[in-house]
Steps between C-alpha positions, in 0.01 A plus 500: 500500500368411152123470475438426130738287293491480120635166376558490124509151350572358158426141600863384492633277776711785639201733494285246686774460762487878543121476541551240774758721675270801473218292650719413798596867540135607481389238750773605744426873467125499437541678165249479216618340174413593143632261239566664165559350156579670172388307195659571166274690263569225246377215725148416618389592851322172565573136562360259250572317183673638198486326163789284392688648203395361163843346444483301825438127462297463819156659449434514876484851649791622709412599858661821614710491818344603829452877505739686733223631726356151549845367592555790741159442658590138571823614672318761710221263601760243608654772721160601637519854361217675320577742220341722242586458135583750228590444139614737228589455137794667331852474370682682785442292816729719715298810417167332579642365828612849604162648404313225688708544816433872505133494396407218740669674793750222562788577732723211388567317174622145568637349180737238367821557309687250290825672596632538147824696469711650228411431139203277590343780703565752225364279220203355685421807706387479854145580598609501865781747432260729317249482788780578746607797290157654443281403795446744786373212716766288678588181312609178671683274253476125556761262353 
């Protein structure tokens, strides 16, 4: 049915649960998986150490959290699924997800949704809703 699944991740717990569900789907159907992450243009692409602000009392460097692709890789390895990895940088994740799905030849986007409604959805926006609205590739929403 679906041969190539794009799985966007932001590293959140919900997103990693969607990665695990996509891994199960891929294992059951034999589909290929591409994990995709959009980094903010204002944040670094790498894992490492950033300096502590001057006003901080503790001079020790602050370690950044585990990058989303590393966390997703751990989930996929635990499920026994191999994947390819793609990363983009920009301020409109939904647009980059749509472009990636189409340019990589994916036939399914498997992504998480926080399920916000009403004013929360309007104020915070919904990357998933925007992908659903603009993507020509089928989108499976995991909650």
